[in-house]
N, C-alpha and C positions, 0 to 999 in steps of 0.2 A: 466219962462223957456226959454231958447234959444236953437235952433237946427239949424244945418247946413243942407241944404242950405236955410231953411225957414226964418231965422232971428229971430226976437222976436216971441216967442210963439211956439206951437207945432201943428202938423197936427191933425185934428179930429181923434178920435179913442179911444180905451181902452188901458190903460197903467197900468202896475203893479208898485206898490210903493215899493221901496227898500231904505235901508239906508246903509251907510258905515258899514262894519262888526264891527268895534270898537264901534260905537255909538249904534248899535242894541244890542250888548252884554252888554254894560254899562246900558242900560235902560231895560234890561231883556226881550227883544223881538228878540231873535236870528233868528227867521224865516224871519224877515224883511230884513236880510242881503242877502237872496238868492231869485232870481226871481222864481225859481222852487218851493219854499216853501212858499212864501208870499201869504197871502189871501187878502192883501190890494190892491185895484184897484181904478182907477179914469177913468171916461169916459169924453172925451172932445167932445162936440157936434159941429156941423158945425158952430154954432153961437159963439163958443168960451166960455171961462170962464174968469172971472176977480175977483180979490180980494179973492182968495181961501185961507182959513185957514185950515191947516191939523193938527189935534190934535193927535199926535203920541200916547199919552197915552191911548186913547179910540178908535183910528183908525176911527174917524169920519171926514167926509168931510163936511165942512160948506160952 
């Protein structure tokens, strides 16, 4: 991920996981299209995260 003004990466904290509405609908997970409806979250610690694999089908963070 890249964010302004931080450059590569994101600030530590908790983030909701969302998808583009078209993709969320196509894979039958429409709640992932809306931040207020998604239950998928990821927490980025102060030490950061690398090589994260997000399995959309099972909503597992590996």
